[in-house]
C-alpha positions as a Markdown table, in Angstrom:
| # | Residue | x | y | z |
|---|---|---|---|---|
| 1 | Unk | -11.1 | 2.2 | 24.2 |
| 2 | Unk | -7.4 | 1.2 | 24.6 |
| 3 | Unk | -4.7 | 1.6 | 22.0 |
| 4 | Unk | -4.5 | -2.3 | 21.7 |
| 5 | Unk | -8.3 | -2.3 | 20.5 |
| 6 | Unk | -7.5 | 0.7 | 18.4 |
| 7 | Unk | -4.7 | -0.8 | 16.5 |
| 8 | Unk | -7.0 | -4.4 | 16.2 |
| 9 | Unk | -9.7 | -2.3 | 14.6 |
| 10 | Unk | -7.4 | -0.1 | 12.4 |
| 11 | Unk | -5.6 | -3.0 | 11.1 |
| 12 | Unk | -8.6 | -4.8 | 10.0 |
| 13 | Unk | -10.4 | -1.6 | 8.5 |
| 14 | Unk | -6.9 | -1.2 | 6.7 |
| 15 | Unk | -7.1 | -4.8 | 5.5 |
| 16 | Unk | -10.6 | -4.6 | 4.2 |
| 17 | Unk | -10.2 | -1.4 | 2.5 |
| 18 | Unk | -7.0 | -2.7 | 0.8 |
| 19 | Unk | -8.6 | -6.0 | -0.4 |
| 20 | Unk | -11.6 | -3.9 | -1.8 |
| 21 | Unk | -9.2 | -1.3 | -3.6 |
| 22 | Unk | -7.6 | -4.5 | -5.1 |
| 23 | Unk | -10.8 | -5.8 | -6.2 |
| 24 | Unk | -12.4 | -2.9 | -7.6 |
| 25 | Unk | -9.8 | -0.2 | -8.5 |
| 26 | Unk | -6.5 | -2.1 | -9.3 |
| 27 | Unk | -4.6 | -5.2 | -8.7 |
| 28 | Unk | -1.6 | -3.3 | -7.6 |
| 29 | Unk | -3.2 | -2.4 | -4.5 |
| 30 | Unk | -2.4 | -5.8 | -3.1 |
| 31 | Unk | 0.9 | -4.1 | -2.1 |
| 32 | Unk | -0.9 | -2.1 | 0.5 |
| 33 | Unk | -2.4 | -5.7 | 2.0 |
| 34 | Unk | 1.4 | -7.1 | 2.1 |
| 35 | Unk | 2.5 | -4.0 | 3.8 |
| 36 | Unk | -0.1 | -4.1 | 6.5 |
| 37 | Unk | 0.5 | -7.8 | 6.8 |
| 38 | Unk | 4.4 | -7.2 | 6.9 |
| 39 | Unk | 3.8 | -4.4 | 9.9 |
| 40 | Unk | 1.7 | -6.4 | 11.7 |
| 41 | Unk | 4.3 | -9.3 | 11.5 |
| 42 | Unk | 7.2 | -7.1 | 12.8 |
| 43 | Unk | 5.4 | -5.3 | 15.5 |
| 44 | Unk | 4.6 | -8.8 | 16.8 |
| 45 | Unk | 8.2 | -9.4 | 17.1 |
| 46 | Unk | 9.5 | -5.9 | 18.1 |
| 47 | Unk | 6.4 | -4.3 | 20.1 |
| 48 | Unk | 6.6 | -1.3 | 17.8 |
| 49 | Unk | 4.0 | 0.1 | 15.8 |
| 50 | Unk | 3.9 | 3.7 | 14.0 |
| 51 | Unk | 0.0 | 3.8 | 14.2 |
| 52 | Unk | 0.1 | 3.2 | 17.9 |
| 53 | Unk | 2.5 | 6.0 | 18.5 |
| 54 | Unk | -0.1 | 8.2 | 16.6 |
| 55 | Unk | -2.9 | 6.9 | 18.4 |
| 56 | Unk | -1.1 | 7.8 | 21.6 |
| 57 | Unk | -0.5 | 11.2 | 20.5 |
| 58 | Unk | -4.4 | 11.5 | 19.9 |
| 59 | Unk | -4.9 | 10.8 | 23.4 |
| 60 | Unk | -6.0 | 7.1 | 23.5 |
| 61 | Unk | -5.2 | 5.5 | 26.5 |
| 62 | Unk | -2.8 | 2.5 | 26.8 |
| 63 | Unk | -4.0 | -0.5 | 27.9 |
| 64 | Unk | -4.6 | -4.3 | 27.4 |
| 65 | Unk | -7.2 | -5.1 | 24.6 |
| 66 | Unk | -8.8 | -7.9 | 26.8 |
| 67 | Unk | -9.3 | -6.0 | 30.0 |
| 68 | Unk | -12.5 | -5.1 | 31.1 |
């Protein structure tokens, strides 16, 4: 798995978790969803994502998400 695929997976899981927390725990968790969306938006412009740095340090190889 490449960093790109790991990022897609991580972002999807975080969005689903934040929506579930908003629905079942407290409406204030909607701000977690907003933060995730804002981070995805800024990384699409800048190419920099904090989670990608963490994944790189964990040893996940760089590469394109759509290469086989």
